[in-house]
C-alpha atoms as one frame of an Amber mdcrd trajectory, in Angstrom:
protein
 -31.943  -4.210 -10.753 -34.368  -1.489 -12.456 -34.156  -1.791 -16.122 -34.427
   1.682 -17.289 -31.650   3.513 -18.848 -28.698   4.362 -16.761 -26.978   7.454
 -17.507 -28.590  11.216 -18.453 -31.634  10.992 -20.878 -32.616  14.318 -22.531
 -36.098  14.845 -22.938 -38.542  18.036 -23.861 -38.188  19.748 -20.459 -34.523
  18.649 -19.364 -32.773  15.928 -18.571 -33.256  12.937 -16.165 -30.254  11.108
 -14.450 -30.066   7.611 -13.603 -27.121   6.264 -11.360 -26.347   2.611  -9.845
 -25.345   2.525  -6.242 -27.242  -0.273  -4.308 -25.064   0.436  -0.953 -24.760
   4.049  -0.858 -26.672   6.195   1.866 -26.914   9.132  -0.230 -26.357  10.566
  -3.878 -26.317  14.141  -5.242 -26.115  15.073  -8.697 -23.470  18.003  -9.065
 -23.955  20.499 -11.724 -21.136  22.947 -12.742 -21.512  26.211 -14.473 -19.191
  27.808 -16.973 -17.265  29.119 -13.674 -17.162  25.792 -12.325 -19.286  26.978
  -9.517 -21.101  23.712  -8.441 -24.897  22.931  -7.266 -25.628  19.894  -5.388
 -29.020  18.267  -5.871 -29.866  15.163  -3.730 -30.969  12.361  -6.078 -33.513
   9.831  -4.651 -33.688   6.118  -4.680 -35.354   4.606  -7.843 -35.921   0.939
  -6.669 -33.416  -1.054  -4.833 -30.357  -0.367  -6.552 -30.530   2.992  -8.608
 -30.900   6.732  -8.011 -32.546   9.191 -10.105 -33.355  12.915 -10.602 -34.994
  14.841 -13.293 -33.386  18.340 -13.927 -35.650  20.850 -15.775 -33.779  22.735
 -18.029 -30.868  20.830 -17.709 -29.979  20.245 -21.518 -27.365  19.242 -23.940
 -23.997  20.766 -22.656 -24.620  20.400 -19.033 -21.735  19.411 -17.165 -22.086
  17.016 -14.211 -20.544  14.820 -11.747 -21.709  12.676  -8.904 -21.128  12.566
  -5.191 -21.767   9.630  -3.041 -22.046   9.065   0.785 -22.316   5.891   3.126
 -19.934   3.375   4.478 -16.299   3.876   4.063 -14.580   0.340   4.488 -12.330
  -0.459   1.386 -11.388  -3.664   2.890 -15.158  -4.661   2.532 -15.188  -2.949
  -0.946 -17.002   0.255   0.302 -15.532   3.607  -0.891 -18.000   5.960  -0.202
 -16.425   9.664  -0.041 -18.530  12.654  -0.562 -15.106  14.378  -1.239 -14.589
  12.563  -4.108 -16.549  13.650  -7.506 -17.247  10.615  -9.764 -17.545  10.452
 -13.373 -20.984   8.793 -14.315 -19.933   5.640 -16.223 -22.469   6.109 -18.562
 -21.522   9.863 -19.342 -20.951   9.683 -23.410 -18.440  12.820 -23.294 -16.206
  14.456 -20.760 -15.177  18.262 -20.896 -11.162  17.455 -20.636  -8.841  14.625
 -20.159  -7.806  12.717 -16.933  -4.991  14.142 -15.173  -3.608  12.058 -12.380
  -3.037  13.806  -9.107  -2.285  12.065  -5.387  -5.263  13.763  -4.115  -7.548
  11.780  -6.271  -6.424   8.531  -4.094  -6.566  10.216  -0.510  -8.360   8.184
   1.995 -11.658   9.624   3.355 -11.194  12.468   5.560  -7.724  13.020   4.485
  -7.917  14.678   1.432  -9.500  17.716  -0.368 -12.437  17.886  -2.693 -11.462
  16.573  -5.824 -14.143  18.471  -8.117 -11.109  21.119  -9.526  -9.072  17.711
 -10.374 -12.028  15.839 -12.066 -13.301  15.972 -15.583 -16.967  16.421 -15.840
 -19.455  14.627 -17.656 -21.189  16.370 -20.485 -24.839  15.563 -21.533 -25.027
  15.200 -25.056 -27.896  13.973 -27.431 -27.462  10.620 -28.999 -26.502  10.871
 -32.653 -29.004   9.362 -34.980 -28.207   5.316 -35.059 -26.051   4.611 -38.237
 -27.969   2.716 -40.727 -27.463  -1.130 -40.237 -25.127  -2.806 -42.285 -22.640
  -5.826 -42.458 -19.451  -5.158 -41.177 -16.785  -4.018 -44.179 -14.009  -6.408
 -42.671 -14.128  -9.564 -43.310 -12.154 -12.516 -41.782  -9.033 -13.146 -43.982
  -8.018  -9.337 -44.711  -5.261  -7.451 -43.595  -5.822  -5.470 -40.173  -3.667
  -2.634 -39.431  -2.970  -1.742 -35.838  -2.857   2.129 -35.239  -2.118   4.059
 -32.209  -4.070   7.112 -32.925  -2.063   9.834 -31.454   1.292   8.670 -32.656
   0.176   7.643 -35.977  -0.102  11.267 -37.550   1.614  13.290 -34.992   4.406
  13.439 -37.349   2.646  13.431 -40.681   3.668  16.188 -42.943   0.682  16.010
 -45.069  -1.685  16.285 -41.841  -2.868  19.853 -40.914  -1.046  20.622 -37.433
  -4.360  21.189 -35.613  -5.717  17.705 -36.656  -2.410  15.592 -36.075  -2.675
  13.161 -33.319  -6.465  13.087 -33.456  -9.185  10.446 -34.898 -10.193  12.886
 -37.596  -6.943  12.768 -38.836  -7.605   9.140 -39.966 -10.150  10.229 -42.523
  -7.646  12.581 -44.328  -6.844  11.699 -48.018  -3.208  11.242 -47.273  -3.779
   8.528 -44.575  -6.788   6.822 -46.823  -4.332   6.510 -49.888  -1.759   4.951
 -47.707  -4.122   2.641 -46.284  -5.510   1.840 -49.690  -1.951   1.164 -51.202
  -1.484  -1.313 -48.462  -4.790  -3.081 -49.203  -5.879  -2.696 -45.470  -9.237
  -4.378 -44.760  -9.612  -2.746 -41.368  -7.887  -0.146 -39.255  -7.743  -1.401
 -35.588  -7.817   1.747 -33.032  -5.785   1.055 -29.932  -7.990   2.384 -26.938
 -10.002   5.693 -27.787 -11.848   5.905 -24.440 -11.089   8.048 -21.903  -7.889
   7.283 -19.785  -5.601   8.198 -16.827  -1.953   7.903 -16.461  -0.561   5.338
 -14.007   0.387   7.169 -10.858   4.239   6.271 -11.316   4.479   8.064 -14.384
   4.040  11.691 -13.435   7.049  12.034 -11.429   9.038  10.342 -14.216   8.030
  12.893 -16.768   6.162  10.256 -18.689   2.374   9.627 -19.683   0.398   7.041
 -20.907   0.307   7.099 -24.863  -1.560   3.749 -25.357  -4.745   4.373 -23.282
  -4.906   0.769 -21.557  -5.975   2.436 -18.436  -9.560   3.310 -19.249 -11.908
   5.362 -16.745 -14.914   5.822 -19.011 -16.367   3.205 -21.397 -18.763   5.742
 -23.368 -16.697   8.799 -23.462 -13.661   9.336 -25.852 -10.704  10.881 -24.718
 -10.490  14.478 -25.584  -7.112  14.341 -26.687  -8.059  11.892 -29.406 -11.461
  13.150 -30.304 -11.622  16.915 -29.541 -14.824  16.527 -31.642 -16.503  14.092
 -29.465 -18.281  11.132 -30.874 -19.316  12.882 -34.083 -15.640  13.078 -34.922
 -15.214   9.408 -34.667 -18.387   8.865 -36.559 -17.108  11.073 -39.471 -13.490
   9.064 -39.547 -15.434   5.789 -39.664 -17.576   6.938 -42.536 -14.468   8.328
 -44.594 -12.731   4.813 -44.121 -15.765   3.039 -45.043 -16.150   5.316 -48.025
 -12.832   3.956 -49.121 -13.834   0.194 -48.414 -11.956  -0.005 -45.000 -13.434
  -1.228 -41.843 -12.777   0.123 -38.148 -12.214  -2.032 -35.277 -11.956  -0.650
 -31.499  -9.483  -1.955 -28.995 -11.668  -2.246 -25.983 -10.279  -2.593 -22.327
 -12.684  -4.066 -19.920 -10.322  -6.232 -17.880  -9.713  -3.583 -15.538  -9.958
   0.361 -15.020  -7.788   3.020 -14.087  -8.523   3.067 -10.570  -5.779   0.453
  -9.862  -5.325  -1.024  -6.527  -6.114  -0.060  -2.908  -3.697   2.912  -3.398
  -5.325   4.103  -6.582  -7.571   7.097  -7.374 -11.318   6.859  -6.971 -12.855
   8.157 -10.053 -15.924   6.504 -10.892 -16.958   2.547 -10.677 -14.797   2.277
  -7.219 -16.784   5.123  -5.799 -20.267   4.008  -7.066 -20.046   0.162  -6.201
 -17.087  -1.457  -6.086 -18.436  -4.609  -4.778 -20.306  -5.141  -7.982 -17.685
  -3.766 -10.439 -14.405  -5.409  -9.308 -13.542  -8.802  -8.090 -12.464  -9.451
  -4.566 -10.854 -12.007  -2.552 -13.052 -13.660   0.345 -11.073 -11.379   2.717
 -12.258  -8.371   0.531  -8.900  -7.558  -1.092  -8.944  -6.712  -4.698  -8.068
  -9.584  -7.193  -5.263  -8.423  -9.319  -5.345 -10.852 -12.191  -4.554  -8.323
 -14.762  -1.184  -6.926 -12.895  -3.134  -3.480 -13.057  -4.422  -3.369  -9.454
  -7.678  -4.402 -10.148  -9.972  -7.031 -12.217 -13.346  -6.142 -13.442 -16.238
  -8.720 -12.468 -17.470  -9.577 -15.850 -19.792 -11.903 -14.303 -21.723  -9.402
 -12.433 -24.864  -8.687 -14.037 -24.370  -4.824 -13.727 -21.045  -4.936 -15.145
 -22.201  -6.853 -18.229 -24.854  -4.552 -18.663 -22.349  -1.645 -18.594 -20.039
  -3.518 -21.079 -22.983  -4.445 -23.597 -24.142  -0.954 -23.467 -21.002   0.786
 -24.244 -20.394  -1.853 -27.317 -23.833  -1.102 -28.844 -23.086   2.773 -27.972
 -20.227   2.712 -30.566 -21.805   0.539 -33.124 -24.933   2.571 -33.123 -23.541
   5.992 -32.892 -20.393   5.469 -34.907 -20.888   2.343 -37.239 -17.704   0.747
 -36.246 -17.260  -2.809 -37.582 -15.970  -4.890 -34.636 -13.843  -4.957 -31.452
 -10.766  -6.555 -30.425 -10.761  -7.340 -26.549  -7.363  -6.777 -24.405  -6.573
  -9.667 -22.224  -9.739 -11.307 -23.655  -9.839 -14.439 -21.080 -10.943 -11.707
 -18.182 -14.265 -11.672 -20.060 -14.867 -15.278 -19.641 -13.471 -16.345 -16.267
 -15.925 -18.038 -14.012 -15.102 -19.234 -10.511 -14.412 -22.528 -12.168 -11.925
 -21.005 -14.752 -12.347 -19.732 -18.062 -15.167 -20.788 -20.258 -15.787 -19.831
 -24.041 -19.787 -19.921 -23.123 -19.513 -17.660 -20.294 -22.376 -15.171 -19.624
 -21.031 -12.247 -21.039 -19.421 -13.887 -24.268 -22.969 -15.799 -25.061 -24.647
 -12.313 -24.362 -22.131 -10.455 -26.895 -23.279 -13.160 -29.738 -26.746 -13.124
 -29.028 -27.177  -9.317 -28.873 -29.098  -8.184 -32.180 -26.728  -5.299 -32.517
 -23.262  -6.804 -31.678 -24.187 -10.417 -33.029 -22.693  -9.836 -36.564 -19.631
  -7.690 -35.406 -16.346  -8.768 -35.740 -14.869  -9.864 -32.202 -11.336 -10.395
 -31.794  -9.662 -11.892 -28.652  -6.110 -11.267 -27.171  -6.499 -14.892 -25.730
  -4.174 -14.572 -22.824  -4.029 -12.752 -19.372  -1.958 -13.224 -16.227  -4.564
 -14.807 -14.190  -5.113 -18.348 -13.352  -5.512 -20.563 -16.514  -4.993 -17.491
 -18.546  -3.599 -19.049 -21.751  -6.627 -19.605 -23.905  -5.358 -19.471 -27.557
  -7.552 -21.647 -29.884 -10.466 -21.780 -27.117 -12.946 -18.890 -27.704 -16.294
 -19.518 -29.228 -17.540 -19.661 -32.729 -16.851 -16.660 -34.959 -14.105 -15.194
 -32.929 -10.664 -14.525 -34.324  -7.713 -14.660 -31.837  -4.142 -13.211 -31.797
  -1.568 -16.078 -32.642   1.463 -15.529 -30.449   2.424 -18.724 -31.434   2.760
 -17.776 -35.034   4.763 -14.833 -33.907   7.228 -16.596 -31.780   7.613 -19.652
 -34.285   8.172 -17.318 -37.502  10.728 -15.217 -35.413  12.411 -18.305 -34.333
  12.855 -19.550 -37.810  14.016 -16.184 -39.215  16.673 -15.711 -36.358  18.227
 -19.206 -37.301  16.977 -21.422 -34.627  17.401 -25.149 -34.948  13.553 -26.169
 -35.758  11.908 -28.172 -38.119  10.211 -27.062 -41.279   6.996 -28.357 -39.788
   6.240 -25.397 -37.484   7.105 -23.009 -40.337   4.429 -24.930 -42.526   2.025
 -25.190 -39.799   2.049 -21.369 -39.254   1.913 -20.450 -42.889  -0.967 -23.036
 -43.608  -3.364 -21.292 -40.739  -2.192 -23.044 -37.587  -4.248 -26.422 -37.735
  -2.701 -27.594 -34.718  -4.279 -24.944 -32.757  -7.264 -23.865 -34.681  -8.134
 -27.180 -36.543 -10.410 -29.876 -35.600 -12.395 -29.015 -32.185 -11.622 -25.386
 -32.579 -14.341 -22.755 -33.536 -11.977 -19.813 -34.011  -9.652 -18.840 -36.262
  -5.949 -17.195 -36.377  -4.818 -13.642 -36.775  -1.296 -14.065 -37.667   0.827
 -11.387 -36.854   4.849 -10.694 -36.302   4.953  -7.631 -34.372   2.150  -5.713
 -32.297   2.147  -2.579 -30.193   3.171  -4.516 -27.195   6.747  -5.846 -28.002
   9.615  -5.047 -30.682   8.456  -2.993 -33.909   9.297  -5.529 -36.841  12.529
  -3.610 -37.636  13.528  -3.630 -33.931  13.443  -7.541 -34.093  16.353  -7.343
 -36.285  18.275  -4.789 -34.769  18.190  -5.676 -31.019  18.701  -8.912 -29.145
  17.749  -7.294 -25.975  14.997  -4.951 -25.094  16.100  -1.425 -24.254  13.433
   0.301 -22.110  15.545   2.393 -20.191  13.389   5.494 -21.116  10.527   3.995
 -19.386  12.082   4.817 -15.940  11.995   1.119 -14.554  15.765   0.090 -15.037
  15.105  -1.892 -18.029  12.589  -4.306 -15.852   9.467  -3.972 -18.003   8.518
  -5.323 -21.104   8.800  -8.961 -22.540  12.270 -10.478 -21.755  12.019 -13.076
 -24.608  11.712 -11.535 -28.130  13.388 -14.071 -30.310  15.005 -11.157 -31.849
  18.443 -10.686 -33.240  20.707  -7.981 -34.081  22.742  -8.991 -37.024  26.011
  -8.450 -35.284  25.692  -5.154 -33.702  22.984  -3.994 -30.950  20.942  -1.110
 -32.168  21.623   1.395 -34.852  24.687   0.960 -36.977  26.174   2.767 -39.939
  27.893  -0.376 -41.380  26.153  -0.789 -44.975  26.421  -4.752 -44.616  24.732
  -4.913 -41.390  21.896  -2.259 -42.724  21.592  -4.562 -45.951  21.214  -7.671
 -43.749  18.330  -6.029 -41.531  16.524  -4.884 -44.523  16.631  -8.387 -46.091
  15.399  -9.838 -42.671  12.817  -7.372 -42.424  11.648  -8.237 -45.952  11.667
 -11.614 -45.204   9.528 -11.059 -42.160   7.140  -8.998 -44.174   6.966 -11.721
 -46.972   6.223 -14.442 -44.575   3.216 -12.366 -43.163   1.878 -11.819 -46.443
   2.054 -15.303 -47.734   0.370 -16.716 -44.745  -2.972 -18.314 -44.625  -5.806
 -16.259 -42.871  -6.249 -12.993 -41.305  -3.067 -11.038 -40.804  -2.223  -7.945
 -38.731   0.345  -5.093 -39.231   1.174  -2.572 -36.913   1.481   0.774 -38.301
   5.003   1.754 -39.596   6.260  -1.649 -39.844   5.788  -1.570 -43.427   8.580
   0.922 -43.856  11.040   0.240 -40.923   9.829   1.872 -37.955  11.956   1.923
 -35.018  11.387   2.481 -31.257  15.272   2.512 -30.444  14.774  -0.999 -28.838
  11.865  -0.094 -26.591   9.383  -3.080 -26.538   6.917  -1.323 -24.184   6.620
   2.071 -25.161   3.301   2.393 -23.595   4.701   5.741 -21.567   6.597   7.374
 -24.570   4.236  10.050 -26.058   7.190  11.248 -27.683   9.318  10.567 -31.092
  10.035   7.216 -29.616   6.153   6.155 -30.202   5.344   8.504 -32.997   5.479
   7.158 -36.563   8.208   8.818 -38.457   6.727   9.590 -41.727   9.615  11.562
 -43.023  12.302   9.324 -42.477  10.336   6.239 -43.600  12.029   3.645 -45.909
  10.432   4.046 -48.953  12.011   1.146 -50.935  10.643  -1.064 -48.059   7.307
   0.603 -48.284   7.032  -0.175 -51.870   7.982  -3.778 -51.214   5.002  -3.988
 -48.583   2.911  -2.559 -51.352   3.921  -5.281 -53.722   3.110  -7.951 -51.370
  -0.294  -6.365 -50.389  -1.192  -6.069 -53.986  -0.219  -9.839 -54.693  -2.072
 -11.133 -51.470  -5.148  -9.196 -52.556  -5.226 -10.890 -55.795  -4.924 -14.417
 -53.963  -8.069 -15.851 -52.385  -6.004 -19.111 -51.447  -4.087 -16.986 -48.814
  -7.139 -14.864 -47.621  -9.346 -17.991 -46.850  -9.548 -18.725 -43.068  -9.662
 -22.241 -43.494  -6.423 -24.223 -42.552  -4.497 -25.743 -45.301  -4.832 -29.611
 -46.062  -2.870 -31.518 -48.220  -5.505 -31.494 -50.867  -5.059 -27.831 -50.919
  -1.211 -27.188 -51.125   2.047 -29.098 -52.135   5.071 -28.790 -49.991   8.062
 -29.248 -52.141  11.933 -29.301 -52.074  14.679 -27.602 -54.206  14.037 -30.404
 -56.932  10.082 -30.042 -56.993   9.657 -33.271 -54.983   7.432 -33.651 -52.091
   9.379 -33.089 -48.984  10.525 -36.446 -47.349   9.765 -37.433 -43.502  13.496
 -36.852 -43.186  13.746 -33.310 -44.641  10.565 -32.338 -42.560  12.325 -33.399
 -39.449  16.011 -32.080 -40.096  16.297 -29.343 -37.766  18.998 -27.754 -39.891
  16.808 -27.746 -43.262  15.874 -24.215 -43.953  14.130 -24.300 -47.703  10.802
 -25.398 -48.929   8.149 -24.529 -51.257   4.332 -24.532 -51.297   2.392 -24.388
 -54.098  -1.457 -24.095 -54.143  -3.041 -26.820 -56.576  -6.229 -24.639 -57.160
  -4.151 -21.452 -58.037  -0.957 -22.501 -58.754   0.466 -19.938 -56.516   4.077
 -20.939 -55.400   5.847 -19.477 -52.367   9.667 -20.256 -52.004  11.115 -19.844
 -48.741  14.908 -19.671 -48.288  16.117 -19.338 -44.730  19.486 -20.123 -45.506
  22.136 -17.641 -45.470  23.116 -18.708 -49.198  20.947 -18.452 -52.533  18.913
 -21.494 -53.416  17.603 -22.787 -56.683  14.134 -24.154 -56.880  13.670 -25.962
 -60.187  15.431 -23.262 -61.994  13.687 -20.400 -59.910  16.693 -18.481 -58.159
  15.820 -17.523 -54.288  18.443 -15.127 -52.863  19.272 -15.944 -49.459  17.061
 -15.197 -46.435  14.061 -14.529 -48.917  10.422 -15.363 -49.327   9.365 -15.174
 -53.002   6.076 -15.791 -54.207   5.204 -16.391 -57.772   1.667 -16.290 -59.309
   0.875 -19.111 -61.628   0.559 -16.693 -64.496   4.110 -15.206 -63.994   5.826
 -18.662 -63.605   8.114 -19.712 -66.461   6.960 -23.143 -68.229
């Protein structure tokens, strides 16, 4: 494969276009004028695998697409259809968002020309590279997960024209909130161009999360109408406030779905290279989305690495979180933390110092890989989430599981592991933190799938009434439990993650899979937020920021911390193993910070310190009484 740059390259006389499609018979570069009139220009083979064309006078702002002709045999991974206009995978911008239409999925010869339905790539001059600098985020801080559109759609201080966009992240009101929470980095849910799943339109729904990408270079115009410059500006504003930016990237599948899905880009150019196939030619569906990207193919690896470099160079982002990350390292023999793509990320000069975070599971064979990624990675820790929810729900479980999670999960990230935990109690995928305490069961009816979608086991509870309640006692119990969950999270060792709005009681009405709720269910309600809860979270964040013992990413050892009972004595073996025991204190030997955990339904006294029922109470050494 030729190593010249793929995609459009602007030069003094025009633009040269390069496209990879080794099995095609013919390619056309299709240019579109202001009235959407199309001009088709045949491309020539440039080596064995690539096609190219130099177009004098085609400069920045030129709108274009690709058409390909050749064999049409989907069972053999050949989807060539000149009626399908394709997006160049290397297009750095598109002129409008994707909208699903059944014609995009019509078999060859059975559908109309899709050019009127397709966004066009836009030739853009690359921005000058951001000056090289180490990532602002350091493991051990607070990551704040943000769904860009829903985060500011209802924010009263954001200008209406800016709401729901990346630019809004740089607004002073947003930055002030983030600083008061001592956020170390915002983690933006997917901002790449995406398309709705085909079943959503008839239901009157649309994808709100973006985990169905089409382009890995182009930003979605709904989130970034100002393109890469908008992202770059928001990153700069956040950096100025001392806050890093992490992008959530989806490289495990693309929005072209299964054999009945639309042909938009990768499928129409070179499905054999980009997607994993069964021996009989069927698409492998390890992601549950219809297709699985072949991250072992050199072409795919090149595309992924190029897109990561693109966001570091053009926007200066601090790192990446990878959706269903085992897909990036799945070899024919199974997951390998030293798979070629994962090694290439760490060896790349531009990427080697970036923050890399794995969602360490997918639904493919051997898909659960918590604790198995390579040195320098951080991993979402669902064991932390589940064990801590079970503790506060009141399940019969030993104090050992609670202490292990508070101390950095040495059973997972201890000797032999080269990665570290990201502790979280709620994420975009699941109940909000408030809904954990208000719903024992999911309520996803609004998604149109008869409440079959989303997690079935949430380790949640409802304090006696399912859903909203006007009962003051139930409301008080739920607020107490949310505070206990927040207290546990902020007092845990290592990196922590909080999803936007969970610090002030955001609810999704019991929907634990709100990917299709681009409405008030999925948007953050700033006006109705719980101000007292928010102040409590701010106080916890300030305390955590002052305590290096909590931000250290190494797991705790007996030399670091004492585990004590109510009398201030070391916990005995019997106390550790008692499944009905709900109380402990942890005291850091170096700093003297004491954290009291009372999971009982009645107050407890720890050596004269009164701890209310179902409460986490941290007390720094300088605030403790003699």
